[in-house]
C-alpha atoms as an extended CHARMM CRD file, in Angstrom:
* protein
*
       112  EXT
         1         1  MET       CA            194.8490000000      -27.0150000000     -136.3730000000  PROA      1               0.0000000000
         2         2  ALA       CA            194.5160000000      -28.9980000000     -139.6300000000  PROA      2               0.0000000000
         3         3  GLN       CA            196.2630000000      -31.9960000000     -138.0700000000  PROA      3               0.0000000000
         4         4  GLU       CA            193.9940000000      -31.7480000000     -135.0050000000  PROA      4               0.0000000000
         5         5  LYS       CA            190.9330000000      -31.7320000000     -137.2880000000  PROA      5               0.0000000000
         6         6  ASN       CA            192.3230000000      -34.7300000000     -139.2040000000  PROA      6               0.0000000000
         7         7  GLY       CA            192.8920000000      -36.6120000000     -135.9250000000  PROA      7               0.0000000000
         8         8  ALA       CA            189.2850000000      -35.9280000000     -134.9120000000  PROA      8               0.0000000000
         9         9  GLN       CA            188.0460000000      -37.2370000000     -138.2580000000  PROA      9               0.0000000000
        10        10  ILE       CA            190.1300000000      -40.4080000000     -137.9530000000  PROA      10              0.0000000000
        11        11  SER       CA            188.8790000000      -40.8590000000     -134.3680000000  PROA      11              0.0000000000
        12        12  LEU       CA            185.3060000000      -40.5950000000     -135.6490000000  PROA      12              0.0000000000
        13        13  LEU       CA            185.9900000000      -43.3310000000     -138.1980000000  PROA      13              0.0000000000
        14        14  LEU       CA            187.6760000000      -45.5730000000     -135.6230000000  PROA      14              0.0000000000
        15        15  LEU       CA            184.7940000000      -45.1260000000     -133.1820000000  PROA      15              0.0000000000
        16        16  LYS       CA            182.3780000000      -46.0910000000     -135.9650000000  PROA      16              0.0000000000
        17        17  LEU       CA            184.3530000000      -49.2670000000     -136.7120000000  PROA      17              0.0000000000
        18        18  LEU       CA            184.3630000000      -50.1980000000     -133.0300000000  PROA      18              0.0000000000
        19        19  GLU       CA            180.6250000000      -49.5400000000     -132.7860000000  PROA      19              0.0000000000
        20        20  GLU       CA            180.1700000000      -52.4690000000     -135.1590000000  PROA      20              0.0000000000
        21        21  LYS       CA            182.4510000000      -54.9220000000     -133.3450000000  PROA      21              0.0000000000
        22        22  ASP       CA            185.5760000000      -55.2550000000     -131.2290000000  PROA      22              0.0000000000
        23        23  MET       CA            188.6910000000      -55.0880000000     -133.3990000000  PROA      23              0.0000000000
        24        24  TYR       CA            192.4580000000      -55.3490000000     -133.1430000000  PROA      24              0.0000000000
        25        25  GLY       CA            194.7410000000      -52.7180000000     -134.6410000000  PROA      25              0.0000000000
        26        26  TYR       CA            195.6750000000      -54.3370000000     -137.9400000000  PROA      26              0.0000000000
        27        27  GLU       CA            192.0220000000      -55.2300000000     -138.5150000000  PROA      27              0.0000000000
        28        28  MET       CA            191.0730000000      -51.5590000000     -138.0810000000  PROA      28              0.0000000000
        29        29  ILE       CA            193.8070000000      -50.4720000000     -140.4950000000  PROA      29              0.0000000000
        30        30  GLU       CA            192.6690000000      -52.9410000000     -143.1580000000  PROA      30              0.0000000000
        31        31  THR       CA            188.9340000000      -52.3060000000     -142.6930000000  PROA      31              0.0000000000
        32        32  LEU       CA            189.3350000000      -48.5460000000     -142.8440000000  PROA      32              0.0000000000
        33        33  ALA       CA            191.5460000000      -48.7630000000     -145.9370000000  PROA      33              0.0000000000
        34        34  SER       CA            189.0920000000      -51.0820000000     -147.6780000000  PROA      34              0.0000000000
        35        35  ARG       CA            185.9970000000      -49.0340000000     -146.8760000000  PROA      35              0.0000000000
        36        36  SER       CA            187.6730000000      -45.7780000000     -147.8780000000  PROA      36              0.0000000000
        37        37  GLU       CA            189.0490000000      -47.1790000000     -151.1480000000  PROA      37              0.0000000000
        38        38  GLU       CA            192.5570000000      -46.7380000000     -149.6880000000  PROA      38              0.0000000000
        39        39  LEU       CA            192.0390000000      -43.0190000000     -148.9020000000  PROA      39              0.0000000000
        40        40  PHE       CA            192.5780000000      -43.7650000000     -145.1990000000  PROA      40              0.0000000000
        41        41  ARG       CA            195.5740000000      -46.0970000000     -145.1030000000  PROA      41              0.0000000000
        42        42  LEU       CA            196.8560000000      -45.6450000000     -141.5460000000  PROA      42              0.0000000000
        43        43  LYS       CA            200.2480000000      -46.6740000000     -140.3040000000  PROA      43              0.0000000000
        44        44  ALA       CA            200.5660000000      -48.3330000000     -136.9080000000  PROA      44              0.0000000000
        45        45  GLY       CA            202.4850000000      -45.2480000000     -135.7170000000  PROA      45              0.0000000000
        46        46  THR       CA            199.3770000000      -43.1610000000     -136.4080000000  PROA      46              0.0000000000
        47        47  LEU       CA            196.7490000000      -45.6430000000     -135.2290000000  PROA      47              0.0000000000
        48        48  TYR       CA            198.0980000000      -46.6660000000     -131.8290000000  PROA      48              0.0000000000
        49        49  PRO       CA            198.5970000000      -43.1590000000     -130.4040000000  PROA      49              0.0000000000
        50        50  LEU       CA            194.9710000000      -42.3960000000     -131.3900000000  PROA      50              0.0000000000
        51        51  LEU       CA            193.7590000000      -45.6070000000     -129.7340000000  PROA      51              0.0000000000
        52        52  HSD       CA            195.7970000000      -44.9130000000     -126.5970000000  PROA      52              0.0000000000
        53        53  ASN       CA            194.3400000000      -41.4180000000     -126.4150000000  PROA      53              0.0000000000
        54        54  MET       CA            190.8140000000      -42.7690000000     -126.8830000000  PROA      54              0.0000000000
        55        55  GLU       CA            191.5030000000      -45.2990000000     -124.1240000000  PROA      55              0.0000000000
        56        56  LYS       CA            192.7810000000      -42.5170000000     -121.8560000000  PROA      56              0.0000000000
        57        57  GLU       CA            189.5960000000      -40.5270000000     -122.5650000000  PROA      57              0.0000000000
        58        58  GLY       CA            187.5050000000      -43.5540000000     -121.6150000000  PROA      58              0.0000000000
        59        59  TRP       CA            186.0320000000      -44.0390000000     -125.0950000000  PROA      59              0.0000000000
        60        60  VAL       CA            187.5190000000      -47.5010000000     -125.5960000000  PROA      60              0.0000000000
        61        61  THR       CA            188.8380000000      -50.3140000000     -123.4600000000  PROA      61              0.0000000000
        62        62  ALA       CA            191.4010000000      -52.8910000000     -124.4760000000  PROA      62              0.0000000000
        63        63  TYR       CA            191.6590000000      -56.5730000000     -123.6880000000  PROA      63              0.0000000000
        64        64  GLU       CA            193.8250000000      -59.4340000000     -124.9030000000  PROA      64              0.0000000000
        65        65  GLU       CA            192.7910000000      -62.7660000000     -126.3350000000  PROA      65              0.0000000000
        66        66  PRO       CA            194.8090000000      -65.5890000000     -127.8450000000  PROA      66              0.0000000000
        67        67  ALA       CA            194.7440000000      -65.7450000000     -131.6480000000  PROA      67              0.0000000000
        68        68  ASP       CA            196.9580000000      -67.7550000000     -133.9700000000  PROA      68              0.0000000000
        69        69  GLY       CA            199.1440000000      -68.9200000000     -131.1060000000  PROA      69              0.0000000000
        70        70  ARG       CA            199.8090000000      -65.4530000000     -129.6590000000  PROA      70              0.0000000000
        71        71  MET       CA            198.0000000000      -62.8030000000     -127.6850000000  PROA      71              0.0000000000
        72        72  ARG       CA            196.1400000000      -60.1670000000     -129.6810000000  PROA      72              0.0000000000
        73        73  LYS       CA            194.9540000000      -56.8420000000     -128.2430000000  PROA      73              0.0000000000
        74        74  TYR       CA            191.3510000000      -55.9670000000     -129.0520000000  PROA      74              0.0000000000
        75        75  TYR       CA            189.6060000000      -52.6430000000     -128.5480000000  PROA      75              0.0000000000
        76        76  ARG       CA            185.9750000000      -52.2500000000     -127.4600000000  PROA      76              0.0000000000
        77        77  LEU       CA            183.7900000000      -49.1510000000     -127.5230000000  PROA      77              0.0000000000
        78        78  THR       CA            182.5650000000      -48.0300000000     -124.0780000000  PROA      78              0.0000000000
        79        79  GLU       CA            179.2950000000      -46.2650000000     -123.2460000000  PROA      79              0.0000000000
        80        80  GLU       CA            181.2640000000      -43.0170000000     -123.1750000000  PROA      80              0.0000000000
        81        81  GLY       CA            182.6460000000      -43.9660000000     -126.5890000000  PROA      81              0.0000000000
        82        82  HSD       CA            179.1200000000      -44.4260000000     -127.9520000000  PROA      82              0.0000000000
        83        83  ALA       CA            178.2230000000      -40.9560000000     -126.6690000000  PROA      83              0.0000000000
        84        84  GLN       CA            181.4070000000      -39.5090000000     -128.1770000000  PROA      84              0.0000000000
        85        85  LEU       CA            180.6310000000      -41.1600000000     -131.5220000000  PROA      85              0.0000000000
        86        86  ALA       CA            177.1680000000      -39.5690000000     -131.5580000000  PROA      86              0.0000000000
        87        87  GLU       CA            178.6280000000      -36.1600000000     -130.6730000000  PROA      87              0.0000000000
        88        88  GLN       CA            181.4000000000      -36.3480000000     -133.2860000000  PROA      88              0.0000000000
        89        89  ARG       CA            178.9660000000      -37.6050000000     -135.9340000000  PROA      89              0.0000000000
        90        90  GLU       CA            176.6380000000      -34.6570000000     -135.2650000000  PROA      90              0.0000000000
        91        91  LYS       CA            179.5540000000      -32.1940000000     -135.5280000000  PROA      91              0.0000000000
        92        92  TRP       CA            180.7020000000      -33.8150000000     -138.7720000000  PROA      92              0.0000000000
        93        93  GLU       CA            177.2150000000      -33.6540000000     -140.2870000000  PROA      93              0.0000000000
        94        94  ARG       CA            176.9480000000      -29.9330000000     -139.4240000000  PROA      94              0.0000000000
        95        95  TYR       CA            180.4200000000      -29.3090000000     -140.8640000000  PROA      95              0.0000000000
        96        96  ALA       CA            179.7240000000      -31.2810000000     -144.0660000000  PROA      96              0.0000000000
        97        97  GLY       CA            176.3480000000      -29.5810000000     -144.4730000000  PROA      97              0.0000000000
        98        98  THR       CA            177.9430000000      -26.1590000000     -144.1400000000  PROA      98              0.0000000000
        99        99  ILE       CA            180.5890000000      -26.9940000000     -146.7450000000  PROA      99              0.0000000000
       100       100  ASP       CA            177.8530000000      -28.3070000000     -149.0480000000  PROA      100             0.0000000000
       101       101  ARG       CA            175.8200000000      -25.0950000000     -148.6820000000  PROA      101             0.0000000000
       102       102  VAL       CA            178.8560000000      -22.9660000000     -149.5050000000  PROA      102             0.0000000000
       103       103  LEU       CA            179.6900000000      -25.0940000000     -152.5440000000  PROA      103             0.0000000000
       104       104  LYS       CA            176.0780000000      -24.7860000000     -153.7340000000  PROA      104             0.0000000000
       105       105  GLY       CA            176.2340000000      -20.9990000000     -153.4170000000  PROA      105             0.0000000000
       106       106  GLY       CA            174.2500000000      -20.7710000000     -150.2010000000  PROA      106             0.0000000000
       107       107  ALA       CA            171.2480000000      -22.7420000000     -151.4110000000  PROA      107             0.0000000000
       108       108  CYS       CA            169.5760000000      -24.8530000000     -148.7880000000  PROA      108             0.0000000000
       109       109  CYS       CA            170.4790000000      -28.4930000000     -149.2690000000  PROA      109             0.0000000000
       110       110  ALA       CA            166.9910000000      -29.8710000000     -148.6060000000  PROA      110             0.0000000000
       111       111  GLY       CA            165.3560000000      -30.3150000000     -151.9870000000  PROA      111             0.0000000000
       112       112  VAL       CA            167.0160000000      -27.4070000000     -153.7970000000  PROA      112             0.0000000000
């Protein structure tokens, strides 16, 4: 269950990156590591199965373009991916808000 939750969190972050622009795998790894201050340093063996699953679900599509004398595979967020990002973001915000309330002893987070 914990690994499933972690995979969902990483998927949320990947969807967010792809909302901003199309990216190739190594670019996602580096961007995520940089933005998370190295907290999320993915290995290719973790990233690509997640991307393949997201492609299978219809959240992303892949295409190839030449770069630096070779073909590079880019990933693009689909309309279904945008909807999934919104849904996952909402779930995360509820989850984080609940954790915050518990840590604050049950006090409402809005202005207290």
